[in-house]
C-alpha positions in Angstrom: -20.6 -27.9 44.6 -24.1 -27.1 43.4 -22.7 -24.8 40.7 -20.6 -27.6 39.3 -23.6 -29.9 39.2 -25.3 -27.7 36.6 -22.3 -27.6 34.3 -22.5 -30.3 31.6 -19.8 -33.0 31.7 -18.3 -32.3 28.3 -17.4 -28.8 29.5 -15.7 -30.2 32.6 -13.6 -32.6 30.4 -9.9 -32.0 30.8 -9.3 -32.3 27.1 -12.0 -29.8 26.2 -10.6 -27.4 28.8 -7.0 -27.8 27.5 -8.0 -27.5 23.9 -10.1 -24.4 24.6 -7.2 -22.8 26.5 -4.8 -23.6 23.7 -7.2 -22.2 21.1 -7.8 -18.9 23.0 -4.1 -18.5 23.6 -3.3 -19.0 19.9 -6.0 -16.6 18.7 -5.4 -13.7 21.1 -2.2 -14.0 23.2 0.4 -15.7 21.0 3.1 -13.7 19.1 1.5 -14.5 15.8 -2.1 -14.2 16.7 -4.9 -13.7 14.2 -5.1 -9.9 14.6 -1.4 -9.3 13.9 -1.7 -11.7 10.9 -4.6 -9.6 9.4 -2.6 -6.4 10.0 0.5 -7.8 8.3 -1.7 -9.0 5.4 -3.1 -5.5 4.9 0.4 -4.0 5.1 1.7 -6.6 2.5 -1.1 -5.6 0.1 -0.3 -1.8 0.5 3.4 -2.5 -0.1 2.6 -4.6 -3.2 0.5 -1.7 -4.6 3.3 0.7 -3.9 5.8 -1.6 -5.6 3.6 -1.7 -8.7 3.4 2.1 -8.8 7.1 2.5 -8.3 7.9 -0.1 -11.1 5.5 1.7 -13.4 7.1 5.1 -12.6 10.6 3.7 -13.2 9.7 2.2 -16.5 8.1 5.5 -17.7 11.3 7.4 -16.6 13.5 5.0 -18.5 11.4 5.4 -21.6 11.6 9.2 -21.3 15.3 9.0 -20.7 15.8 6.9 -23.8 13.8 9.4 -25.9 15.8 12.3 -24.4 19.1 10.6 -25.3 18.1 9.8 -28.9 15.7 12.6 -30.1 16.5 16.3 -30.3 12.8 17.2 -30.7 12.0 15.4 -27.5 14.7 17.4 -25.6 13.2 20.6 -26.9 9.7 19.5 -25.9 10.8 18.5 -22.5 12.6 21.8 -21.9 9.5 23.7 -23.0 7.1 21.7 -20.8 9.1 21.2 -17.7 11.3 24.4 -17.5 9.1 26.8 -19.5 11.9 27.6 -21.9 11.1 29.5 -25.1 12.6 30.8 -28.2 13.3 34.5 -28.6 10.3 35.2 -30.8 7.7 33.2 -28.8 5.3 34.0 -25.9 4.3 31.4 -23.3 0.9 31.2 -21.7 0.7 29.1 -18.6 -2.7 27.7 -17.8 -3.3 26.3 -14.4 -6.0 23.8 -13.5 -6.3 24.9 -9.9 -9.6 26.6 -8.9 -9.6 28.9 -6.0 -13.1 29.2 -4.5 -13.6 31.7 -1.7 
């Protein structure tokens, strides 16, 4: 009983003990605790960034598709750049940006 005599009365209060237990339970042990909330917030941010990138890529692809449908010069440019196609009297030089250091 001497140990309980040194503890302040406000710590021995049943409301304080109940509130402390509830707070600790909600912060660490509940299904929607603070740590899982932070993890879900970070995941949400990364998914939103990914969504923005995908929307940007889709709009660029739609623009390119519209140009390919309407303009013959664009079709020729696309074939030359993507598939390295050439005319009979042309030579193609492919320049790579990769640097191999050994």
